[in-house]
C-alpha positions as CSV (number, residue, x, y, z in Angstrom):
1,X,67.3,-141.9,42.0
2,X,65.0,-144.1,39.9
3,X,61.4,-143.2,39.4
4,X,58.4,-144.5,37.6
5,X,58.4,-143.7,33.9
6,X,56.6,-140.5,33.0
7,X,56.2,-140.6,29.2
8,X,53.7,-137.6,28.9
9,X,56.2,-134.7,28.9
10,X,56.6,-131.4,27.1
11,X,59.4,-128.8,26.7
12,X,59.2,-125.2,27.9
13,X,61.5,-122.7,26.3
14,X,62.1,-119.6,28.5
15,X,63.6,-116.4,26.9
16,X,65.0,-114.6,29.9
17,X,64.5,-110.8,29.5
18,X,67.6,-109.1,31.0
19,X,69.7,-112.2,30.9
20,X,72.8,-112.6,28.9
21,X,75.1,-115.4,27.7
22,X,74.1,-118.7,29.2
23,X,71.4,-117.0,31.2
24,X,69.6,-115.5,28.1
25,X,67.4,-118.6,27.6
26,X,66.7,-121.9,29.3
27,X,64.8,-125.0,28.2
28,X,63.0,-127.3,30.7
29,X,61.8,-130.8,29.9
30,X,58.7,-130.9,32.1
31,X,57.8,-134.4,33.4
32,X,54.1,-133.6,33.1
33,X,51.6,-132.6,30.5
34,X,50.5,-129.0,29.9
35,X,47.1,-130.0,31.3
36,X,48.7,-131.3,34.5
37,X,50.7,-128.1,34.9
38,X,47.4,-126.1,34.5
39,X,45.8,-128.3,37.2
40,X,48.7,-127.5,39.5
41,X,48.3,-123.8,38.8
42,X,44.5,-123.7,39.3
43,X,43.8,-126.5,41.8
44,X,47.1,-126.2,43.7
45,X,48.1,-129.9,43.5
46,X,49.4,-132.7,41.3
47,X,49.3,-136.3,42.4
48,X,51.9,-138.9,41.4
49,X,51.0,-142.3,42.7
50,X,53.8,-144.8,43.2
51,X,56.4,-142.3,41.7
52,X,59.2,-144.0,43.6
53,X,59.7,-147.8,43.0
54,X,59.7,-150.0,46.0
55,X,63.5,-150.4,46.1
56,X,63.9,-146.6,46.3
57,X,61.2,-146.3,48.9
58,X,63.2,-148.8,51.0
59,X,66.4,-146.8,50.6
60,X,64.6,-143.6,51.7
61,X,63.0,-145.3,54.6
62,X,66.5,-146.6,55.7
63,X,67.9,-143.1,55.4
64,X,65.1,-141.6,57.4
65,X,65.3,-144.3,60.1
66,X,69.1,-143.7,60.4
67,X,68.5,-140.0,61.1
68,X,65.7,-140.9,63.5
69,X,68.1,-143.3,65.4
70,X,70.6,-140.4,65.7
71,X,68.2,-137.6,66.7
72,X,64.8,-138.7,67.8
73,X,63.9,-139.3,71.4
74,X,60.7,-139.3,73.5
75,X,61.2,-135.5,74.2
76,X,61.4,-134.7,70.4
77,X,58.0,-136.2,69.5
78,X,55.3,-133.6,69.3
79,X,52.1,-134.6,71.1
80,X,50.2,-131.3,70.9
81,X,46.7,-131.1,69.5
82,X,47.7,-129.2,66.3
83,X,51.1,-130.6,65.2
84,X,51.9,-134.1,66.4
85,X,54.9,-136.2,65.4
86,X,58.7,-135.7,64.8
87,X,60.0,-133.1,62.4
88,X,63.6,-133.5,61.4
89,X,65.1,-130.8,59.1
90,X,68.1,-130.4,56.8
91,X,68.1,-134.0,55.7
92,X,70.4,-133.5,52.8
93,X,73.1,-132.6,55.4
94,X,72.6,-135.8,57.3
95,X,72.4,-138.8,54.9
96,X,73.9,-139.3,51.4
97,X,70.8,-141.0,50.0
98,X,68.9,-137.7,50.3
99,X,71.4,-136.0,48.0
100,X,70.1,-138.1,45.2
101,X,66.9,-135.9,45.2
102,X,68.8,-132.7,44.3
103,X,68.3,-133.1,40.6
104,X,65.2,-135.3,40.7
105,X,63.4,-134.6,37.4
106,X,59.8,-135.5,38.1
107,X,59.6,-132.8,40.9
108,X,62.3,-130.3,39.8
109,X,61.0,-129.9,36.3
110,X,57.4,-129.3,37.5
111,X,58.7,-126.7,40.0
112,X,60.5,-124.9,37.2
113,X,57.3,-125.1,35.0
114,X,55.3,-123.1,37.6
115,X,57.9,-121.0,39.4
116,X,60.2,-120.2,36.5
117,X,63.5,-121.6,35.3
118,X,65.6,-120.5,38.4
119,X,64.7,-122.4,41.5
120,X,66.5,-123.8,44.5
121,X,65.8,-126.4,47.2
122,X,64.6,-124.4,50.2
123,X,64.6,-127.4,52.5
124,X,64.3,-131.2,52.7
125,X,62.6,-132.2,55.9
126,X,60.4,-135.0,57.1
127,X,57.5,-135.7,59.4
128,X,57.2,-139.0,61.2
129,X,53.9,-140.0,63.0
130,X,53.7,-142.7,65.6
131,X,50.7,-145.1,66.2
132,X,51.4,-145.4,69.9
133,X,51.5,-141.6,70.6
134,X,48.6,-139.2,71.2
135,X,47.6,-136.4,68.8
136,X,49.6,-137.5,65.8
137,X,47.7,-135.2,63.4
138,X,48.0,-131.7,62.1
139,X,45.3,-129.1,62.0
140,X,44.3,-127.2,58.8
141,X,47.3,-125.0,57.9
142,X,49.3,-123.5,55.1
143,X,53.1,-123.2,54.9
144,X,54.0,-119.8,53.6
145,X,51.2,-117.3,53.3
146,X,52.0,-114.0,54.9
147,X,49.9,-111.5,53.1
148,X,49.2,-107.9,54.2
149,X,45.8,-106.3,53.7
150,X,45.8,-104.0,51.9
151,X,48.5,-105.4,49.6
152,X,51.2,-102.9,48.7
153,X,51.6,-102.0,45.1
154,X,54.8,-104.0,44.7
155,X,54.0,-106.8,47.1
156,X,55.3,-110.3,45.9
157,X,53.0,-113.2,46.9
158,X,55.1,-116.1,48.3
159,X,54.9,-118.8,45.7
160,X,56.7,-122.0,46.6
161,X,56.2,-125.7,45.9
162,X,56.1,-128.6,48.4
163,X,56.5,-132.2,47.3
164,X,55.1,-134.6,49.9
165,X,56.8,-138.0,49.4
166,X,55.0,-140.8,51.3
167,X,57.3,-143.6,52.4
168,X,54.4,-145.6,54.0
169,X,50.9,-146.4,52.9
170,X,48.3,-144.0,54.2
171,X,44.9,-145.3,55.1
172,X,42.3,-144.4,57.7
173,X,44.3,-146.1,60.4
174,X,47.7,-144.5,59.6
175,X,46.3,-141.1,58.7
176,X,45.4,-139.8,55.2
177,X,46.0,-136.3,53.8
178,X,43.2,-133.9,53.2
179,X,43.5,-130.8,51.0
180,X,41.2,-128.0,49.9
181,X,41.8,-127.8,46.1
182,X,42.2,-124.2,44.8
183,X,42.6,-122.7,48.2
184,X,46.0,-121.2,47.4
185,X,44.2,-118.6,45.3
186,X,42.3,-117.2,48.2
187,X,45.1,-115.0,49.3
188,X,43.2,-113.4,52.2
189,X,41.1,-116.4,53.3
190,X,41.8,-117.8,56.7
191,X,40.7,-120.7,59.0
192,X,40.4,-120.7,62.7
193,X,43.6,-121.9,64.6
194,X,43.4,-125.5,65.6
195,X,40.6,-126.4,63.2
196,X,40.4,-130.2,62.9
197,X,36.9,-130.3,61.3
198,X,36.1,-132.0,58.0
199,X,35.2,-129.6,55.1
200,X,32.6,-130.4,52.4
201,X,35.0,-129.4,49.7
202,X,38.0,-131.3,50.9
203,X,39.8,-134.0,48.9
204,X,41.0,-136.9,51.1
205,X,44.0,-138.8,49.7
206,X,44.8,-142.3,50.8
207,X,48.0,-143.1,49.1
208,X,50.3,-146.1,48.6
209,X,54.0,-145.9,49.6
210,X,56.1,-144.1,47.1
211,X,53.5,-141.6,46.1
212,X,54.2,-137.9,45.8
213,X,51.8,-134.9,46.2
214,X,53.2,-131.9,44.5
215,X,51.4,-128.8,45.8
216,X,51.5,-125.1,46.2
217,X,52.7,-124.4,49.7
218,X,49.6,-122.3,50.5
219,X,47.0,-124.9,49.8
220,X,45.1,-125.5,53.0
221,X,45.7,-129.1,54.1
222,X,45.7,-131.3,57.2
223,X,46.9,-134.8,58.2
224,X,44.6,-137.1,60.0
225,X,46.0,-138.9,63.1
226,X,48.0,-142.1,63.1
227,X,45.8,-144.3,65.3
228,X,46.9,-147.1,67.6
229,X,45.6,-149.5,64.8
230,X,47.9,-147.9,62.2
231,X,51.6,-148.0,61.4
232,X,54.4,-145.5,61.6
233,X,54.0,-143.0,58.8
234,X,57.1,-141.4,57.3
235,X,56.8,-138.4,55.0
236,X,59.5,-136.4,53.3
237,X,58.8,-132.7,52.4
238,X,60.9,-131.4,49.5
239,X,60.4,-127.7,49.0
240,X,61.3,-125.5,46.0
241,X,61.4,-121.7,45.7
242,X,62.8,-119.1,43.4
243,X,66.6,-118.7,43.7
244,X,66.1,-115.1,44.9
245,X,63.9,-116.1,47.9
246,X,65.5,-116.6,51.3
247,X,65.9,-120.3,52.1
248,X,63.9,-122.0,54.8
249,X,64.8,-121.0,58.4
250,X,63.4,-124.1,60.0
251,X,65.9,-126.2,62.0
252,X,69.6,-125.7,62.4
253,X,71.9,-127.1,59.7
254,X,74.8,-129.2,61.1
255,X,78.3,-127.8,60.8
256,X,80.2,-129.4,57.9
257,X,77.1,-131.2,56.7
258,X,77.0,-133.3,53.5
259,X,75.5,-130.4,51.5
260,X,78.4,-128.1,52.3
261,X,80.9,-130.9,51.5
262,X,79.2,-131.4,48.1
263,X,79.3,-127.7,47.3
264,X,83.0,-127.6,48.1
265,X,83.7,-130.5,45.7
266,X,81.3,-130.0,42.8
267,X,81.7,-127.8,39.7
268,X,78.2,-128.7,38.5
269,X,76.5,-125.3,38.0
270,X,73.0,-126.9,38.3
271,X,73.8,-128.5,41.6
272,X,75.2,-125.3,42.9
273,X,72.2,-123.4,41.8
274,X,69.8,-125.8,43.4
275,X,71.7,-125.7,46.7
276,X,71.5,-121.9,46.8
277,X,74.9,-120.8,45.6
278,X,74.3,-120.0,41.9
279,X,71.4,-118.8,39.8
280,X,69.7,-115.5,39.5
281,X,69.8,-113.6,42.8
């Protein structure tokens, strides 16, 4: 899949202690500067405006709309106060266009830069918000923090990366994204359930279609509602985690989906690793 040119790159060389043969070392060409990776580590997010050219945005919209036509109905649209909209899962099993994101360098290389050289795709899902429906917002939330207090001696904090790919413009009418930079580092901080209030430290992002927000999954964030004056807002959520972490349990993968067919046909070790078959376990 085509993307906007990212000329400011650097190469990371990983010597893998305990590895052998082809797993003794790995080089990653990172589609970001060292300073941008440091920002992602400390602030929890990295913004790529118009990462996807308009032609690719249109293709991703068509793929999302095709899944919507097959699956979405009035009963599947959430209208609750905290999480409105439609949330399809396992998109790589449902439309061939989504398979083109498996080895997408601008997001994959950044995930490897902060999570390590062995990552897989935990999930590709979406969220669609509708202007004619009530409560098309989300409250302040995080995706993966589950931290005991006190933390056991060998506790492993759940680090994963979510890439929010916006297929439509987001403005005040269609619902921007708000995040709390650096909040992923407050491992025991919490917010009240159902909190929809504005925070003095929040960053509100109004983004053009084709933009991508790469963020730590435990950055506090919320989506503003899609109002009757706005337009349908389609968002893809591409999540990476270490190869040894259990894959996302959200949704039910279809039997004989496109992902399983690809795994049965391909001998590409990188594809197999990214889809959860190969790599360090």
